[in-house]
mmCIF file as Biopython writes it, N, C-alpha, C and O atoms, coordinates in Angstrom:
data_model
#
loop_
_atom_site.group_PDB
_atom_site.id
_atom_site.type_symbol
_atom_site.label_atom_id
_atom_site.label_alt_id
_atom_site.label_comp_id
_atom_site.label_asym_id
_atom_site.label_entity_id
_atom_site.label_seq_id
_atom_site.pdbx_PDB_ins_code
_atom_site.Cartn_x
_atom_site.Cartn_y
_atom_site.Cartn_z
_atom_site.occupancy
_atom_site.B_iso_or_equiv
_atom_site.auth_seq_id
_atom_site.auth_asym_id
_atom_site.pdbx_PDB_model_num
ATOM 1   N N  . MET A ? 1  ? 5.068   -20.841 5.684   1.0 0.0 1  A 1 
ATOM 2   C CA . MET A ? 1  ? 4.147   -20.609 4.594   1.0 0.0 1  A 1 
ATOM 3   C C  . MET A ? 1  ? 4.545   -19.366 3.798   1.0 0.0 1  A 1 
ATOM 4   O O  . MET A ? 1  ? 4.521   -19.377 2.567   1.0 0.0 1  A 1 
ATOM 5   N N  . ARG A ? 2  ? 4.909   -18.305 4.500   1.0 0.0 2  A 1 
ATOM 6   C CA . ARG A ? 2  ? 5.294   -17.074 3.818   1.0 0.0 2  A 1 
ATOM 7   C C  . ARG A ? 2  ? 6.577   -17.254 3.022   1.0 0.0 2  A 1 
ATOM 8   O O  . ARG A ? 2  ? 6.741   -16.683 1.944   1.0 0.0 2  A 1 
ATOM 9   N N  . GLU A ? 3  ? 7.490   -18.064 3.574   1.0 0.0 3  A 1 
ATOM 10  C CA . GLU A ? 3  ? 8.745   -18.296 2.880   1.0 0.0 3  A 1 
ATOM 11  C C  . GLU A ? 3  ? 8.491   -18.989 1.547   1.0 0.0 3  A 1 
ATOM 12  O O  . GLU A ? 3  ? 9.146   -18.686 0.550   1.0 0.0 3  A 1 
ATOM 13  N N  . MET A ? 4  ? 7.558   -19.902 1.529   1.0 0.0 4  A 1 
ATOM 14  C CA . MET A ? 4  ? 7.233   -20.627 0.308   1.0 0.0 4  A 1 
ATOM 15  C C  . MET A ? 4  ? 6.654   -19.668 -0.734  1.0 0.0 4  A 1 
ATOM 16  O O  . MET A ? 4  ? 7.004   -19.740 -1.912  1.0 0.0 4  A 1 
ATOM 17  N N  . ALA A ? 5  ? 5.769   -18.773 -0.297  1.0 0.0 5  A 1 
ATOM 18  C CA . ALA A ? 5  ? 5.160   -17.809 -1.208  1.0 0.0 5  A 1 
ATOM 19  C C  . ALA A ? 5  ? 6.200   -16.840 -1.735  1.0 0.0 5  A 1 
ATOM 20  O O  . ALA A ? 5  ? 6.179   -16.499 -2.918  1.0 0.0 5  A 1 
ATOM 21  N N  . SER A ? 6  ? 7.106   -16.392 -0.888  1.0 0.0 6  A 1 
ATOM 22  C CA . SER A ? 6  ? 8.119   -15.445 -1.339  1.0 0.0 6  A 1 
ATOM 23  C C  . SER A ? 6  ? 9.091   -16.107 -2.311  1.0 0.0 6  A 1 
ATOM 24  O O  . SER A ? 6  ? 9.565   -15.459 -3.244  1.0 0.0 6  A 1 
ATOM 25  N N  . LYS A ? 7  ? 9.394   -17.386 -2.107  1.0 0.0 7  A 1 
ATOM 26  C CA . LYS A ? 7  ? 10.276  -18.096 -3.033  1.0 0.0 7  A 1 
ATOM 27  C C  . LYS A ? 7  ? 9.615   -18.247 -4.397  1.0 0.0 7  A 1 
ATOM 28  O O  . LYS A ? 7  ? 10.270  -18.114 -5.432  1.0 0.0 7  A 1 
ATOM 29  N N  . LYS A ? 8  ? 8.306   -18.528 -4.392  1.0 0.0 8  A 1 
ATOM 30  C CA . LYS A ? 8  ? 7.590   -18.669 -5.658  1.0 0.0 8  A 1 
ATOM 31  C C  . LYS A ? 8  ? 7.557   -17.344 -6.412  1.0 0.0 8  A 1 
ATOM 32  O O  . LYS A ? 8  ? 7.791   -17.306 -7.621  1.0 0.0 8  A 1 
ATOM 33  N N  . SER A ? 9  ? 7.268   -16.261 -5.698  1.0 0.0 9  A 1 
ATOM 34  C CA . SER A ? 9  ? 7.202   -14.963 -6.362  1.0 0.0 9  A 1 
ATOM 35  C C  . SER A ? 9  ? 8.581   -14.543 -6.858  1.0 0.0 9  A 1 
ATOM 36  O O  . SER A ? 9  ? 8.700   -13.923 -7.915  1.0 0.0 9  A 1 
ATOM 37  N N  . LYS A ? 10 ? 9.624   -14.878 -6.098  1.0 0.0 10 A 1 
ATOM 38  C CA . LYS A ? 10 ? 10.975  -14.540 -6.521  1.0 0.0 10 A 1 
ATOM 39  C C  . LYS A ? 10 ? 11.340  -15.310 -7.787  1.0 0.0 10 A 1 
ATOM 40  O O  . LYS A ? 10 ? 11.958  -14.761 -8.699  1.0 0.0 10 A 1 
ATOM 41  N N  . LYS A ? 11 ? 10.958  -16.576 -7.837  1.0 0.0 11 A 1 
ATOM 42  C CA . LYS A ? 11 ? 11.243  -17.383 -9.018  1.0 0.0 11 A 1 
ATOM 43  C C  . LYS A ? 11 ? 10.485  -16.862 -10.229 1.0 0.0 11 A 1 
ATOM 44  O O  . LYS A ? 11 ? 11.021  -16.834 -11.336 1.0 0.0 11 A 1 
ATOM 45  N N  . SER A ? 12 ? 9.252   -16.453 -10.024 1.0 0.0 12 A 1 
ATOM 46  C CA . SER A ? 12 ? 8.476   -15.945 -11.156 1.0 0.0 12 A 1 
ATOM 47  C C  . SER A ? 12 ? 9.068   -14.640 -11.678 1.0 0.0 12 A 1 
ATOM 48  O O  . SER A ? 12 ? 9.097   -14.412 -12.887 1.0 0.0 12 A 1 
ATOM 49  N N  . TRP A ? 13 ? 9.540   -13.782 -10.772 1.0 0.0 13 A 1 
ATOM 50  C CA . TRP A ? 13 ? 10.178  -12.542 -11.213 1.0 0.0 13 A 1 
ATOM 51  C C  . TRP A ? 13 ? 11.483  -12.825 -11.943 1.0 0.0 13 A 1 
ATOM 52  O O  . TRP A ? 13 ? 11.808  -12.157 -12.925 1.0 0.0 13 A 1 
ATOM 53  N N  . GLU A ? 14 ? 12.224  -13.805 -11.468 1.0 0.0 14 A 1 
ATOM 54  C CA . GLU A ? 14 ? 13.462  -14.170 -12.149 1.0 0.0 14 A 1 
ATOM 55  C C  . GLU A ? 14 ? 13.168  -14.714 -13.542 1.0 0.0 14 A 1 
ATOM 56  O O  . GLU A ? 14 ? 13.897  -14.429 -14.493 1.0 0.0 14 A 1 
ATOM 57  N N  . LEU A ? 15 ? 12.111  -15.489 -13.660 1.0 0.0 15 A 1 
ATOM 58  C CA . LEU A ? 15 ? 11.724  -16.034 -14.953 1.0 0.0 15 A 1 
ATOM 59  C C  . LEU A ? 15 ? 11.326  -14.912 -15.914 1.0 0.0 15 A 1 
ATOM 60  O O  . LEU A ? 15 ? 11.743  -14.902 -17.072 1.0 0.0 15 A 1 
ATOM 61  N N  . ILE A ? 16 ? 10.531  -13.982 -15.433 1.0 0.0 16 A 1 
ATOM 62  C CA . ILE A ? 16 ? 10.116  -12.850 -16.264 1.0 0.0 16 A 1 
ATOM 63  C C  . ILE A ? 16 ? 11.326  -12.025 -16.664 1.0 0.0 16 A 1 
ATOM 64  O O  . ILE A ? 16 ? 11.452  -11.616 -17.818 1.0 0.0 16 A 1 
ATOM 65  N N  . ASN A ? 17 ? 12.212  -11.780 -15.716 1.0 0.0 17 A 1 
ATOM 66  C CA . ASN A ? 17 ? 13.404  -10.992 -15.991 1.0 0.0 17 A 1 
ATOM 67  C C  . ASN A ? 17 ? 14.277  -11.664 -17.046 1.0 0.0 17 A 1 
ATOM 68  O O  . ASN A ? 17 ? 14.767  -11.002 -17.960 1.0 0.0 17 A 1 
ATOM 69  N N  . SER A ? 18 ? 14.473  -12.962 -16.925 1.0 0.0 18 A 1 
ATOM 70  C CA . SER A ? 18 ? 15.311  -13.667 -17.899 1.0 0.0 18 A 1 
ATOM 71  C C  . SER A ? 18 ? 14.682  -13.649 -19.286 1.0 0.0 18 A 1 
ATOM 72  O O  . SER A ? 18 ? 15.388  -13.529 -20.287 1.0 0.0 18 A 1 
ATOM 73  N N  . ARG A ? 19 ? 13.368  -13.767 -19.349 1.0 0.0 19 A 1 
ATOM 74  C CA . ARG A ? 19 ? 12.694  -13.715 -20.653 1.0 0.0 19 A 1 
ATOM 75  C C  . ARG A ? 19 ? 12.809  -12.334 -21.288 1.0 0.0 19 A 1 
ATOM 76  O O  . ARG A ? 19 ? 13.013  -12.212 -22.496 1.0 0.0 19 A 1 
ATOM 77  N N  . LEU A ? 20 ? 12.678  -11.301 -20.467 1.0 0.0 20 A 1 
ATOM 78  C CA . LEU A ? 20 ? 12.828  -9.945  -20.996 1.0 0.0 20 A 1 
ATOM 79  C C  . LEU A ? 20 ? 14.241  -9.694  -21.511 1.0 0.0 20 A 1 
ATOM 80  O O  . LEU A ? 20 ? 14.425  -9.059  -22.550 1.0 0.0 20 A 1 
ATOM 81  N N  . GLN A ? 21 ? 15.229  -10.189 -20.791 1.0 0.0 21 A 1 
ATOM 82  C CA . GLN A ? 21 ? 16.605  -10.025 -21.240 1.0 0.0 21 A 1 
ATOM 83  C C  . GLN A ? 21 ? 16.831  -10.735 -22.569 1.0 0.0 21 A 1 
ATOM 84  O O  . GLN A ? 21 ? 17.495  -10.197 -23.456 1.0 0.0 21 A 1 
ATOM 85  N N  . LEU A ? 22 ? 16.292  -11.918 -22.708 1.0 0.0 22 A 1 
ATOM 86  C CA . LEU A ? 22 ? 16.424  -12.658 -23.958 1.0 0.0 22 A 1 
ATOM 87  C C  . LEU A ? 22 ? 15.728  -11.921 -25.096 1.0 0.0 22 A 1 
ATOM 88  O O  . LEU A ? 22 ? 16.247  -11.862 -26.211 1.0 0.0 22 A 1 
ATOM 89  N N  . LEU A ? 23 ? 14.577  -11.369 -24.821 1.0 0.0 23 A 1 
ATOM 90  C CA . LEU A ? 23 ? 13.839  -10.621 -25.827 1.0 0.0 23 A 1 
ATOM 91  C C  . LEU A ? 23 ? 14.627  -9.404  -26.290 1.0 0.0 23 A 1 
ATOM 92  O O  . LEU A ? 23 ? 14.690  -9.120  -27.486 1.0 0.0 23 A 1 
ATOM 93  N N  . MET A ? 24 ? 15.222  -8.694  -25.359 1.0 0.0 24 A 1 
ATOM 94  C CA . MET A ? 24 ? 15.997  -7.509  -25.715 1.0 0.0 24 A 1 
ATOM 95  C C  . MET A ? 24 ? 17.240  -7.885  -26.516 1.0 0.0 24 A 1 
ATOM 96  O O  . MET A ? 24 ? 17.645  -7.151  -27.418 1.0 0.0 24 A 1 
ATOM 97  N N  . LYS A ? 25 ? 17.841  -9.016  -26.190 1.0 0.0 25 A 1 
ATOM 98  C CA . LYS A ? 25 ? 19.022  -9.450  -26.938 1.0 0.0 25 A 1 
ATOM 99  C C  . LYS A ? 25 ? 18.657  -9.845  -28.363 1.0 0.0 25 A 1 
ATOM 100 O O  . LYS A ? 25 ? 19.433  -9.611  -29.290 1.0 0.0 25 A 1 
ATOM 101 N N  . SER A ? 26 ? 17.508  -10.429 -28.542 1.0 0.0 26 A 1 
ATOM 102 C CA . SER A ? 26 ? 17.119  -10.899 -29.869 1.0 0.0 26 A 1 
ATOM 103 C C  . SER A ? 26 ? 16.593  -9.765  -30.750 1.0 0.0 26 A 1 
ATOM 104 O O  . SER A ? 26 ? 16.403  -9.959  -31.951 1.0 0.0 26 A 1 
ATOM 105 N N  . ARG A ? 27 ? 16.363  -8.614  -30.188 1.0 0.0 27 A 1 
ATOM 106 C CA . ARG A ? 27 ? 15.891  -7.411  -30.896 1.0 0.0 27 A 1 
ATOM 107 C C  . ARG A ? 27 ? 14.519  -7.600  -31.533 1.0 0.0 27 A 1 
ATOM 108 O O  . ARG A ? 27 ? 14.166  -6.877  -32.465 1.0 0.0 27 A 1 
ATOM 109 N N  . LYS A ? 28 ? 13.769  -8.532  -31.056 1.0 0.0 28 A 1 
ATOM 110 C CA . LYS A ? 28 ? 12.424  -8.720  -31.582 1.0 0.0 28 A 1 
ATOM 111 C C  . LYS A ? 28 ? 11.464  -7.679  -31.032 1.0 0.0 28 A 1 
ATOM 112 O O  . LYS A ? 28 ? 10.387  -7.472  -31.590 1.0 0.0 28 A 1 
ATOM 113 N N  . CYS A ? 29 ? 11.838  -7.030  -29.958 1.0 0.0 29 A 1 
ATOM 114 C CA . CYS A ? 29 ? 10.931  -6.049  -29.357 1.0 0.0 29 A 1 
ATOM 115 C C  . CYS A ? 29 ? 10.698  -4.878  -30.302 1.0 0.0 29 A 1 
ATOM 116 O O  . CYS A ? 29 ? 9.597   -4.329  -30.346 1.0 0.0 29 A 1 
ATOM 117 N N  . MET A ? 30 ? 11.727  -4.487  -31.065 1.0 0.0 30 A 1 
ATOM 118 C CA . MET A ? 30 ? 11.577  -3.373  -31.991 1.0 0.0 30 A 1 
ATOM 119 C C  . MET A ? 30 ? 10.615  -3.754  -33.113 1.0 0.0 30 A 1 
ATOM 120 O O  . MET A ? 30 ? 9.798   -2.939  -33.543 1.0 0.0 30 A 1 
ATOM 121 N N  . LEU A ? 31 ? 10.717  -4.993  -33.583 1.0 0.0 31 A 1 
ATOM 122 C CA . LEU A ? 31 ? 9.797   -5.441  -34.622 1.0 0.0 31 A 1 
ATOM 123 C C  . LEU A ? 31 ? 8.367   -5.444  -34.112 1.0 0.0 31 A 1 
ATOM 124 O O  . LEU A ? 31 ? 7.455   -4.997  -34.808 1.0 0.0 31 A 1 
ATOM 125 N N  . ARG A ? 32 ? 8.172   -5.936  -32.922 1.0 0.0 32 A 1 
ATOM 126 C CA . ARG A ? 32 ? 6.827   -5.975  -32.348 1.0 0.0 32 A 1 
ATOM 127 C C  . ARG A ? 32 ? 6.281   -4.566  -32.150 1.0 0.0 32 A 1 
ATOM 128 O O  . ARG A ? 32 ? 5.095   -4.320  -32.367 1.0 0.0 32 A 1 
ATOM 129 N N  . TYR A ? 33 ? 7.141   -3.647  -31.739 1.0 0.0 33 A 1 
ATOM 130 C CA . TYR A ? 33 ? 6.730   -2.264  -31.518 1.0 0.0 33 A 1 
ATOM 131 C C  . TYR A ? 33 ? 6.263   -1.650  -32.834 1.0 0.0 33 A 1 
ATOM 132 O O  . TYR A ? 33 ? 5.215   -1.008  -32.897 1.0 0.0 33 A 1 
ATOM 133 N N  . LYS A ? 34 ? 7.056   -1.858  -33.880 1.0 0.0 34 A 1 
ATOM 134 C CA . LYS A ? 34 ? 6.697   -1.296  -35.180 1.0 0.0 34 A 1 
ATOM 135 C C  . LYS A ? 34 ? 5.413   -1.925  -35.720 1.0 0.0 34 A 1 
ATOM 136 O O  . LYS A ? 34 ? 4.571   -1.235  -36.295 1.0 0.0 34 A 1 
ATOM 137 N N  . GLN A ? 35 ? 5.269   -3.230  -35.535 1.0 0.0 35 A 1 
ATOM 138 C CA . GLN A ? 35 ? 4.056   -3.903  -35.990 1.0 0.0 35 A 1 
ATOM 139 C C  . GLN A ? 35 ? 2.839   -3.405  -35.224 1.0 0.0 35 A 1 
ATOM 140 O O  . GLN A ? 35 ? 1.757   -3.254  -35.791 1.0 0.0 35 A 1 
ATOM 141 N N  . THR A ? 36 ? 3.020   -3.156  -33.952 1.0 0.0 36 A 1 
ATOM 142 C CA . THR A ? 36 ? 1.916   -2.654  -33.137 1.0 0.0 36 A 1 
ATOM 143 C C  . THR A ? 36 ? 1.490   -1.269  -33.602 1.0 0.0 36 A 1 
ATOM 144 O O  . THR A ? 36 ? 0.298   -0.998  -33.742 1.0 0.0 36 A 1 
ATOM 145 N N  . LEU A ? 37 ? 2.464   -0.391  -33.841 1.0 0.0 37 A 1 
ATOM 146 C CA . LEU A ? 37 ? 2.134   0.949   -34.328 1.0 0.0 37 A 1 
ATOM 147 C C  . LEU A ? 37 ? 1.434   0.888   -35.677 1.0 0.0 37 A 1 
ATOM 148 O O  . LEU A ? 37 ? 0.485   1.630   -35.927 1.0 0.0 37 A 1 
ATOM 149 N N  . LYS A ? 38 ? 1.904   0.007   -36.538 1.0 0.0 38 A 1 
ATOM 150 C CA . LYS A ? 38 ? 1.301   -0.141  -37.851 1.0 0.0 38 A 1 
ATOM 151 C C  . LYS A ? 38 ? -0.156  -0.590  -37.732 1.0 0.0 38 A 1 
ATOM 152 O O  . LYS A ? 38 ? -1.029  -0.072  -38.428 1.0 0.0 38 A 1 
ATOM 153 N N  . ALA A ? 39 ? -0.409  -1.539  -36.862 1.0 0.0 39 A 1 
ATOM 154 C CA . ALA A ? 39 ? -1.771  -2.042  -36.663 1.0 0.0 39 A 1 
ATOM 155 C C  . ALA A ? 39 ? -2.680  -0.958  -36.092 1.0 0.0 39 A 1 
ATOM 156 O O  . ALA A ? 39 ? -3.839  -0.841  -36.490 1.0 0.0 39 A 1 
ATOM 157 N N  . ILE A ? 40 ? -2.156  -0.171  -35.163 1.0 0.0 40 A 1 
ATOM 158 C CA . ILE A ? 40 ? -2.952  0.909   -34.570 1.0 0.0 40 A 1 
ATOM 159 C C  . ILE A ? 40 ? -3.303  1.948   -35.626 1.0 0.0 40 A 1 
ATOM 160 O O  . ILE A ? 40 ? -4.436  2.425   -35.688 1.0 0.0 40 A 1 
ATOM 161 N N  . ARG A ? 41 ? -2.322  2.294   -36.454 1.0 0.0 41 A 1 
ATOM 162 C CA . ARG A ? 41 ? -2.584  3.287   -37.501 1.0 0.0 41 A 1 
ATOM 163 C C  . ARG A ? 41 ? -3.651  2.797   -38.471 1.0 0.0 41 A 1 
ATOM 164 O O  . ARG A ? 41 ? -4.537  3.557   -38.861 1.0 0.0 41 A 1 
ATOM 165 N N  . GLN A ? 42 ? -3.568  1.516   -38.864 1.0 0.0 42 A 1 
ATOM 166 C CA . GLN A ? 42 ? -4.559  0.963   -39.784 1.0 0.0 42 A 1 
ATOM 167 C C  . GLN A ? 42 ? -5.946  0.983   -39.152 1.0 0.0 42 A 1 
ATOM 168 O O  . GLN A ? 42 ? -6.937  1.282   -39.819 1.0 0.0 42 A 1 
ATOM 169 N N  . ALA A ? 43 ? -6.009  0.667   -37.882 1.0 0.0 43 A 1 
ATOM 170 C CA . ALA A ? 43 ? -7.297  0.677   -37.187 1.0 0.0 43 A 1 
ATOM 171 C C  . ALA A ? 43 ? -7.865  2.092   -37.122 1.0 0.0 43 A 1 
ATOM 172 O O  . ALA A ? 43 ? -9.070  2.292   -37.273 1.0 0.0 43 A 1 
ATOM 173 N N  . LEU A ? 44 ? -6.990  3.072   -36.897 1.0 0.0 44 A 1 
ATOM 174 C CA . LEU A ? 44 ? -7.455  4.461   -36.843 1.0 0.0 44 A 1 
ATOM 175 C C  . LEU A ? 44 ? -7.960  4.918   -38.200 1.0 0.0 44 A 1 
ATOM 176 O O  . LEU A ? 44 ? -8.963  5.627   -38.283 1.0 0.0 44 A 1 
ATOM 177 N N  . ARG A ? 45 ? -7.275  4.519   -39.266 1.0 0.0 45 A 1 
ATOM 178 C CA . ARG A ? 45 ? -7.730  4.888   -40.607 1.0 0.0 45 A 1 
ATOM 179 C C  . ARG A ? 45 ? -9.106  4.292   -40.893 1.0 0.0 45 A 1 
ATOM 180 O O  . ARG A ? 45 ? -9.988  4.959   -41.434 1.0 0.0 45 A 1 
ATOM 181 N N  . LYS A ? 46 ? -9.271  3.020   -40.519 1.0 0.0 46 A 1 
ATOM 182 C CA . LYS A ? 46 ? -10.553 2.351   -40.740 1.0 0.0 46 A 1 
ATOM 183 C C  . LYS A ? 46 ? -11.648 3.042   -39.939 1.0 0.0 46 A 1 
ATOM 184 O O  . LYS A ? 46 ? -12.756 3.242   -40.437 1.0 0.0 46 A 1 
ATOM 185 N N  . CYS A ? 47 ? -11.342 3.403   -38.712 1.0 0.0 47 A 1 
ATOM 186 C CA . CYS A ? 47 ? -12.313 4.068   -37.845 1.0 0.0 47 A 1 
ATOM 187 C C  . CYS A ? 47 ? -12.692 5.432   -38.424 1.0 0.0 47 A 1 
ATOM 188 O O  . CYS A ? 47 ? -13.863 5.810   -38.422 1.0 0.0 47 A 1 
ATOM 189 N N  . ALA A ? 48 ? -11.691 6.165   -38.920 1.0 0.0 48 A 1 
ATOM 190 C CA . ALA A ? 48 ? -11.954 7.481   -39.500 1.0 0.0 48 A 1 
ATOM 191 C C  . ALA A ? 48 ? -12.823 7.351   -40.744 1.0 0.0 48 A 1 
ATOM 192 O O  . ALA A ? 48 ? -13.738 8.148   -40.949 1.0 0.0 48 A 1 
ATOM 193 N N  . THR A ? 49 ? -12.542 6.352   -41.574 1.0 0.0 49 A 1 
ATOM 194 C CA . THR A ? 49 ? -13.336 6.134   -42.777 1.0 0.0 49 A 1 
ATOM 195 C C  . THR A ? 49 ? -14.784 5.820   -42.420 1.0 0.0 49 A 1 
ATOM 196 O O  . THR A ? 49 ? -15.708 6.348   -43.039 1.0 0.0 49 A 1 
ATOM 197 N N  . GLU A ? 50 ? -14.980 4.967   -41.430 1.0 0.0 50 A 1 
ATOM 198 C CA . GLU A ? 50 ? -16.340 4.643   -40.998 1.0 0.0 50 A 1 
ATOM 199 C C  . GLU A ? 50 ? -17.044 5.874   -40.440 1.0 0.0 50 A 1 
ATOM 200 O O  . GLU A ? 50 ? -18.242 6.060   -40.651 1.0 0.0 50 A 1 
ATOM 201 N N  . HIS A ? 51 ? -16.300 6.708   -39.730 1.0 0.0 51 A 1 
ATOM 202 C CA . HIS A ? 51 ? -16.873 7.926   -39.158 1.0 0.0 51 A 1 
ATOM 203 C C  . HIS A ? 51 ? -17.335 8.874   -40.266 1.0 0.0 51 A 1 
ATOM 204 O O  . HIS A ? 51 ? -18.436 9.422   -40.208 1.0 0.0 51 A 1 
ATOM 205 N N  . TYR A ? 52 ? -16.471 9.062   -41.284 1.0 0.0 52 A 1 
ATOM 206 C CA . TYR A ? 52 ? -16.846 9.946   -42.390 1.0 0.0 52 A 1 
ATOM 207 C C  . TYR A ? 52 ? -18.032 9.387   -43.169 1.0 0.0 52 A 1 
ATOM 208 O O  . TYR A ? 52 ? -18.884 10.149  -43.625 1.0 0.0 52 A 1 
ATOM 209 N N  . ALA A ? 53 ? -18.097 8.072   -43.325 1.0 0.0 53 A 1 
ATOM 210 C CA . ALA A ? 53 ? -19.232 7.459   -44.017 1.0 0.0 53 A 1 
ATOM 211 C C  . ALA A ? 53 ? -20.523 7.693   -43.231 1.0 0.0 53 A 1 
ATOM 212 O O  . ALA A ? 53 ? -21.574 7.969   -43.810 1.0 0.0 53 A 1 
ATOM 213 N N  . MET A ? 54 ? -20.428 7.581   -41.910 1.0 0.0 54 A 1 
ATOM 214 C CA . MET A ? 54 ? -21.595 7.814   -41.065 1.0 0.0 54 A 1 
ATOM 215 C C  . MET A ? 54 ? -22.027 9.278   -41.156 1.0 0.0 54 A 1 
ATOM 216 O O  . MET A ? 54 ? -23.221 9.572   -41.215 1.0 0.0 54 A 1 
ATOM 217 N N  . LEU A ? 55 ? -21.063 10.188  -41.165 1.0 0.0 55 A 1 
ATOM 218 C CA . LEU A ? 55 ? -21.402 11.610  -41.281 1.0 0.0 55 A 1 
ATOM 219 C C  . LEU A ? 55 ? -22.040 11.915  -42.633 1.0 0.0 55 A 1 
ATOM 220 O O  . LEU A ? 55 ? -22.996 12.686  -42.712 1.0 0.0 55 A 1 
ATOM 221 N N  . ALA A ? 56 ? -21.509 11.309  -43.694 1.0 0.0 56 A 1 
ATOM 222 C CA . ALA A ? 56 ? -22.074 11.526  -45.025 1.0 0.0 56 A 1 
ATOM 223 C C  . ALA A ? 56 ? -23.517 11.033  -45.081 1.0 0.0 56 A 1 
ATOM 224 O O  . ALA A ? 56 ? -24.377 11.673  -45.686 1.0 0.0 56 A 1 
ATOM 225 N N  . LYS A ? 57 ? -23.773 9.902   -44.451 1.0 0.0 57 A 1 
ATOM 226 C CA . LYS A ? 57 ? -25.133 9.362   -44.414 1.0 0.0 57 A 1 
ATOM 227 C C  . LYS A ? 57 ? -26.052 10.298  -43.629 1.0 0.0 57 A 1 
ATOM 228 O O  . LYS A ? 57 ? -27.195 10.524  -44.025 1.0 0.0 57 A 1 
ATOM 229 N N  . LEU A ? 58 ? -25.558 10.834  -42.533 1.0 0.0 58 A 1 
ATOM 230 C CA . LEU A ? 58 ? -26.340 11.752  -41.709 1.0 0.0 58 A 1 
ATOM 231 C C  . LEU A ? 58 ? -26.650 13.032  -42.475 1.0 0.0 58 A 1 
ATOM 232 O O  . LEU A ? 58 ? -27.772 13.534  -42.414 1.0 0.0 58 A 1 
ATOM 233 N N  . VAL A ? 59 ? -25.665 13.564  -43.196 1.0 0.0 59 A 1 
ATOM 234 C CA . VAL A ? 59 ? -25.875 14.782  -43.979 1.0 0.0 59 A 1 
ATOM 235 C C  . VAL A ? 59 ? -26.882 14.520  -45.085 1.0 0.0 59 A 1 
ATOM 236 O O  . VAL A ? 59 ? -27.729 15.364  -45.375 1.0 0.0 59 A 1 
ATOM 237 N N  . SER A ? 60 ? -26.790 13.351  -45.699 1.0 0.0 60 A 1 
ATOM 238 C CA . SER A ? 60 ? -27.728 12.984  -46.756 1.0 0.0 60 A 1 
ATOM 239 C C  . SER A ? 60 ? -29.154 12.934  -46.219 1.0 0.0 60 A 1 
ATOM 240 O O  . SER A ? 60 ? -30.073 13.457  -46.850 1.0 0.0 60 A 1 
ATOM 241 N N  . ILE A ? 61 ? -29.343 12.319  -45.079 1.0 0.0 61 A 1 
ATOM 242 C CA . ILE A ? 61 ? -30.675 12.222  -44.466 1.0 0.0 61 A 1 
ATOM 243 C C  . ILE A ? 61 ? -31.189 13.605  -44.087 1.0 0.0 61 A 1 
ATOM 244 O O  . ILE A ? 61 ? -32.363 13.912  -44.295 1.0 0.0 61 A 1 
ATOM 245 N N  . THR A ? 62 ? -30.319 14.437  -43.535 1.0 0.0 62 A 1 
ATOM 246 C CA . THR A ? 62 ? -30.709 15.788  -43.136 1.0 0.0 62 A 1 
ATOM 247 C C  . THR A ? 62 ? -31.105 16.615  -44.353 1.0 0.0 62 A 1 
ATOM 248 O O  . THR A ? 62 ? -32.070 17.378  -44.301 1.0 0.0 62 A 1 
ATOM 249 N N  . THR A ? 63 ? -30.364 16.468  -45.448 1.0 0.0 63 A 1 
ATOM 250 C CA . THR A ? 63 ? -30.666 17.210  -46.671 1.0 0.0 63 A 1 
ATOM 251 C C  . THR A ? 63 ? -32.023 16.790  -47.225 1.0 0.0 63 A 1 
ATOM 252 O O  . THR A ? 63 ? -32.815 17.639  -47.632 1.0 0.0 63 A 1 
ATOM 253 N N  . VAL A ? 64 ? -32.293 15.505  -47.244 1.0 0.0 64 A 1 
ATOM 254 C CA . VAL A ? 64 ? -33.585 15.013  -47.737 1.0 0.0 64 A 1 
ATOM 255 C C  . VAL A ? 64 ? -34.709 15.529  -46.848 1.0 0.0 64 A 1 
ATOM 256 O O  . VAL A ? 64 ? -35.754 15.940  -47.353 1.0 0.0 64 A 1 
ATOM 257 N N  . THR A ? 65 ? -34.514 15.513  -45.559 1.0 0.0 65 A 1 
ATOM 258 C CA . THR A ? 65 ? -35.536 15.984  -44.622 1.0 0.0 65 A 1 
ATOM 259 C C  . THR A ? 65 ? -35.812 17.470  -44.824 1.0 0.0 65 A 1 
ATOM 260 O O  . THR A ? 65 ? -36.968 17.893  -44.850 1.0 0.0 65 A 1 
ATOM 261 N N  . LEU A ? 66 ? -34.763 18.253  -44.965 1.0 0.0 66 A 1 
ATOM 262 C CA . LEU A ? 66 ? -34.947 19.692  -45.174 1.0 0.0 66 A 1 
ATOM 263 C C  . LEU A ? 66 ? -35.627 19.967  -46.506 1.0 0.0 66 A 1 
ATOM 264 O O  . LEU A ? 66 ? -36.470 20.858  -46.604 1.0 0.0 66 A 1 
ATOM 265 N N  . THR A ? 67 ? -35.265 19.209  -47.528 1.0 0.0 67 A 1 
ATOM 266 C CA . THR A ? 67 ? -35.877 19.398  -48.840 1.0 0.0 67 A 1 
ATOM 267 C C  . THR A ? 67 ? -37.370 19.082  -48.784 1.0 0.0 67 A 1 
ATOM 268 O O  . THR A ? 67 ? -38.182 19.804  -49.363 1.0 0.0 67 A 1 
ATOM 269 N N  . LEU A ? 68 ? -37.725 18.018  -48.098 1.0 0.0 68 A 1 
ATOM 270 C CA . LEU A ? 68 ? -39.143 17.651  -47.993 1.0 0.0 68 A 1 
ATOM 271 C C  . LEU A ? 68 ? -39.922 18.670  -47.167 1.0 0.0 68 A 1 
ATOM 272 O O  . LEU A ? 68 ? -41.096 18.927  -47.434 1.0 0.0 68 A 1 
ATOM 273 N N  . ASN A ? 69 ? -39.265 19.249  -46.163 1.0 0.0 69 A 1 
ATOM 274 C CA . ASN A ? 69 ? -39.948 20.245  -45.338 1.0 0.0 69 A 1 
ATOM 275 C C  . ASN A ? 69 ? -40.196 21.542  -46.104 1.0 0.0 69 A 1 
ATOM 276 O O  . ASN A ? 69 ? -41.168 22.243  -45.826 1.0 0.0 69 A 1 
ATOM 277 N N  . TRP A ? 70 ? -39.339 21.867  -47.053 1.0 0.0 70 A 1 
ATOM 278 C CA . TRP A ? 70 ? -39.503 23.098  -47.818 1.0 0.0 70 A 1 
ATOM 279 C C  . TRP A ? 70 ? -40.573 22.946  -48.894 1.0 0.0 70 A 1 
ATOM 280 O O  . TRP A ? 70 ? -41.119 23.942  -49.368 1.0 0.0 70 A 1 
ATOM 281 N N  . ALA A ? 71 ? -40.873 21.734  -49.277 1.0 0.0 71 A 1 
ATOM 282 C CA . ALA A ? 71 ? -41.810 21.518  -50.388 1.0 0.0 71 A 1 
ATOM 283 C C  . ALA A ? 71 ? -43.240 21.756  -49.999 1.0 0.0 71 A 1 
ATOM 284 O O  . ALA A ? 71 ? -44.137 21.612  -50.830 1.0 0.0 71 A 1 
#
């Protein structure tokens, strides 16, 4: 039973290894890496914009509250 499991795991590792070698030869990994970085940067920009919008809304509410309290 153990021999069967070890053969299966060995075959799966060989399959993964062969796919990785093919990927490295085709140089698609660099494209994927660059695309991933680009997507992360865009997401961070969007997140920062939403954060600043939320802060602006909070400052606006605080200003209105302080103005009403002074009146």
